[in-house]
C-alpha positions in Angstrom: 5.8 4.3 6.5 3.4 7.4 6.5 4.0 10.3 8.7 1.6 11.1 11.4 1.5 13.1 14.6 0.6 11.5 18.0 -2.1 14.1 18.6 -4.0 12.9 15.4 -3.4 9.1 15.5 -6.2 8.4 13.0 -4.7 10.4 10.1 -1.5 10.6 8.1 -0.1 13.6 6.5 2.2 12.9 3.5 4.2 15.8 2.2 3.5 16.1 -1.5 5.2 18.5 -3.9 2.9 21.3 -5.0 2.9 24.3 -7.2 3.5 26.5 -4.1 6.7 24.7 -3.1 7.3 21.6 -0.8 4.4 20.6 1.4 2.0 23.1 -0.3 -0.1 20.2 -1.5 -0.5 18.5 2.0 -3.6 16.2 2.2 -4.9 14.2 5.1 -5.3 10.5 4.7 -7.7 9.3 7.4 -7.8 5.6 8.6 -11.4 5.7 7.5 -10.3 6.2 4.0 -7.3 3.8 4.1 -9.0 0.8 5.9 -11.7 0.2 3.1 -9.1 1.1 0.5 -7.4 -2.2 1.3 -10.4 -3.9 -0.2 -12.4 -1.7 -2.4 -12.2 1.8 -3.8 -12.9 4.5 -1.2 -13.0 8.3 -1.3 -12.8 11.1 1.2 -13.2 14.5 -0.5 -10.4 15.0 -2.9 -8.5 12.0 -1.7 -9.1 8.4 -3.1 -7.8 5.0 -2.2 -7.9 1.9 -4.5 -7.0 -1.6 -3.4 -4.1 -3.6 -5.1 -4.9 -4.5 -8.7 -4.0 -8.0 -9.6 -4.8 -7.5 -13.2 -1.9 -5.3 -13.9 0.5 -6.5 -11.2 0.2 -3.5 -8.9 0.8 -4.9 -5.5 0.2 -1.8 -3.3 -2.7 0.4 -2.3 -3.0 3.4 -4.7 -3.8 6.7 -2.9 -4.5 9.6 -5.2 -4.9 13.2 -3.8 -6.3 15.5 -6.4 -6.5 19.2 -6.5 -7.6 21.8 -9.1 -4.0 22.0 -10.7 -2.4 18.7 -9.8 -2.7 15.1 -8.8 -0.4 12.4 -7.5 -0.3 8.7 -7.2 1.2 7.1 -4.2 1.7 3.3 -4.0 1.8 2.0 -0.5 2.7 -1.6 0.3 -0.3 -3.6 1.6 1.3 -5.4 4.6 2.8 -2.4 6.4 -0.2 -0.4 5.8 -2.4 -3.2 7.2 -0.1 -3.5 10.3 -0.2 0.3 10.9 -4.0 0.4 10.6 -4.5 -2.3 13.3 -2.1 -0.8 15.6 
């Protein structure tokens, strides 16, 4: 699903491509951001999460890390994310 390290079990660290090469745009996605993102828009600094949008058939939670020069859109399936959050 989303990579995390056992020493920081409340955060995930997806490796995103960036202008400085692989992993240069690494962002932290905390459980405190992702849990509300299942139900309503949430934000933690430059990282945003939005719930599934039924109006345009987007079934996943959308995570959007932003930086001065780039942004990304990551769609995560709801059920695996929900299961990971409660574990």
